[in-house]
C-alpha positions in Angstrom: -59.2 -10.6 86.1 -61.3 -12.1 83.3 -60.6 -9.1 81.1 -56.8 -9.7 81.4 -57.1 -13.4 80.6 -59.2 -12.6 77.5 -56.6 -10.0 76.4 -53.8 -12.5 77.0 -55.6 -15.1 75.0 -56.2 -12.7 72.1 -52.6 -11.7 72.1 -51.5 -15.3 72.1 -53.9 -16.0 69.2 -52.5 -13.0 67.2 -48.9 -14.1 67.8 -49.7 -17.7 66.8 -51.3 -16.5 63.6 -48.4 -14.2 62.8 -45.9 -17.1 63.4 -47.9 -19.4 61.1 -48.0 -16.8 58.3 -44.2 -16.1 58.8 -43.5 -19.9 58.6 -45.6 -20.2 55.4 -43.8 -17.3 53.8 -40.4 -18.7 54.7 -41.3 -22.1 53.4 -42.5 -20.6 50.1 -39.2 -18.6 49.8 -37.2 -21.7 50.5 -39.1 -23.7 47.8 -38.6 -20.8 45.3 -34.9 -20.8 46.0 -34.6 -24.5 45.6 -36.6 -24.3 42.3 -34.2 -21.6 41.0 -31.1 -23.6 42.0 -32.2 -27.0 40.8 -31.3 -26.5 37.1 -27.9 -25.1 38.1 -27.1 -28.2 40.1 -27.0 -30.7 37.2 -24.5 -33.5 37.8 -21.1 -33.0 36.3 -20.3 -35.3 33.4 -18.2 -38.2 34.3 -14.5 -37.9 33.7 -12.1 -40.6 32.6 -10.9 -40.8 36.2 -14.4 -41.3 37.5 -14.9 -44.1 35.0 -11.6 -45.8 36.0 -12.8 -46.0 39.7 -15.9 -48.0 38.8 
Protein backbone atom coordinates (compact mmCIF):
# COMPACT_ATOMS: atom_id res chain seq x y z
CA UNK A 1 0.00 0.00 0.00
CA UNK A 2 2.82 2.38 0.88
CA UNK A 3 4.46 1.76 -2.50
CA UNK A 4 1.28 2.83 -4.33
CA UNK A 5 0.96 5.99 -2.25
CA UNK A 6 4.57 6.89 -2.98
CA UNK A 7 4.04 6.32 -6.71
CA UNK A 8 0.89 8.45 -6.64
CA UNK A 9 2.74 11.24 -4.83
CA UNK A 10 5.58 11.11 -7.37
CA UNK A 11 3.11 11.21 -10.26
CA UNK A 12 1.31 14.17 -8.68
CA UNK A 13 4.61 15.99 -8.21
CA UNK A 14 5.63 15.36 -11.84
CA UNK A 15 2.26 16.58 -13.11
CA UNK A 16 2.41 19.67 -10.91
CA UNK A 17 5.90 20.50 -12.18
CA UNK A 18 4.79 19.99 -15.79
CA UNK A 19 1.80 22.28 -15.26
CA UNK A 20 4.02 24.98 -13.73
CA UNK A 21 6.44 24.80 -16.65
CA UNK A 22 3.56 24.92 -19.14
CA UNK A 23 2.09 27.96 -17.41
CA UNK A 24 5.48 29.74 -17.42
CA UNK A 25 5.87 29.02 -21.14
CA UNK A 26 2.36 30.25 -21.96
CA UNK A 27 2.86 33.44 -19.95
CA UNK A 28 6.15 34.11 -21.73
CA UNK A 29 4.46 33.58 -25.09
CA UNK A 30 1.64 35.96 -24.14
CA UNK A 31 4.15 38.62 -23.00
CA UNK A 32 6.05 38.26 -26.27
CA UNK A 33 2.85 38.61 -28.27
CA UNK A 34 1.86 41.73 -26.32
CA UNK A 35 5.31 43.23 -26.85
CA UNK A 36 5.08 42.57 -30.59
CA UNK A 37 1.60 44.09 -30.83
CA UNK A 38 2.23 47.14 -28.66
CA UNK A 39 3.84 49.32 -31.36
CA UNK A 40 1.07 48.44 -33.80
CA UNK A 41 -1.58 49.65 -31.36
CA UNK A 42 -0.64 53.32 -31.35
CA UNK A 43 -3.64 55.58 -30.84
CA UNK A 44 -5.09 56.98 -34.02
CA UNK A 45 -4.62 60.72 -34.50
CA UNK A 46 -7.64 62.77 -33.53
CA UNK A 47 -9.90 63.80 -36.38
CA UNK A 48 -11.84 67.02 -36.61
CA UNK A 49 -14.98 65.10 -35.57
CA UNK A 50 -13.20 63.92 -32.41
CA UNK A 51 -12.13 67.46 -31.62
CA UNK A 52 -15.70 68.78 -32.08
CA UNK A 53 -17.04 66.28 -29.51
CA UNK A 54 -14.77 67.61 -26.77
